[in-house]
N, C-alpha and C positions, 0 to 999 in steps of 0.2 A: 503494499501499501503506499503509496507515497503522500509524502505531506507539504503542504502549502507552507510558503514562508510567505506569502505577499496577503494582508488582511483582506487586498480587494479582489483576490482571488482564491479563496477559501474551496476545499476539496471539499463534496459531497454534501455542501450546500444548496447545490441547483443554480437556478440564474434569477435574478430577481429577489430575491429570499433577505438579501443584504443589502445596506444602504453603501455605493460606496462611498468612501470617505477621502475626503480631500487630506493632503498634506498637514494642515493647521488641524485638521480634526482629529488626525494620528499624535499629532501632537497636544492635545490637548487644547487648543488654542481656538475652538469652534464657537458658534455665534453664542453659544450660551457664556463662555468664555468672557467675551465682548459685554455682556449685560451685563455679568457680575462688576467687570474693572467700569463701568461706568456708574453705577452704580456704589462703588467706592471711591470715586472721584467726588460725587454728590455729594458724598457722607463729608470726605474730606474737606470741599469747600465748605461745608455748614461749620464743621469746626472752627475753620479756620477763620469763619465771618463773625461766629462766637467771642472766639480768642481776641480778635480786633477789639470787639465792643468791649470787654472789661480792660483790656490795656487803656483806651481812649478814656474810659469812663476814672481810671485810676488815674491817670492823667491827669486829666482835666477836676478831680479830688485833689490833687497835688498842687495844680496849680491855684485853685485857688484858696487853698492852704498858704501858700506863698505869697499871696494877693493881701490876705487879711492879715499876714503877718506884717509884711510890709506896710501896711496899714496903720497898724499898730505901732511903729518904731517911729513913725511920722510926726503922727500924733503926740508924741512925747518930747518929740526934739520942738 
């Protein structure tokens, strides 16, 4: 009995029982992976947006604190 070494030419499977896989699909880079990567990119973008908002709020609070301290110093002088 001969064994097939090519997944696109399986022995004993008959014609049409198995979908021909592209090179990308054989390397696990099929359309499902593209969808997963898109979802991961969306999650990363959301995380980056939240982090930027937090740092912006912290910077604004720090600037407000500096302005308050500077205003106190001028009132004393």
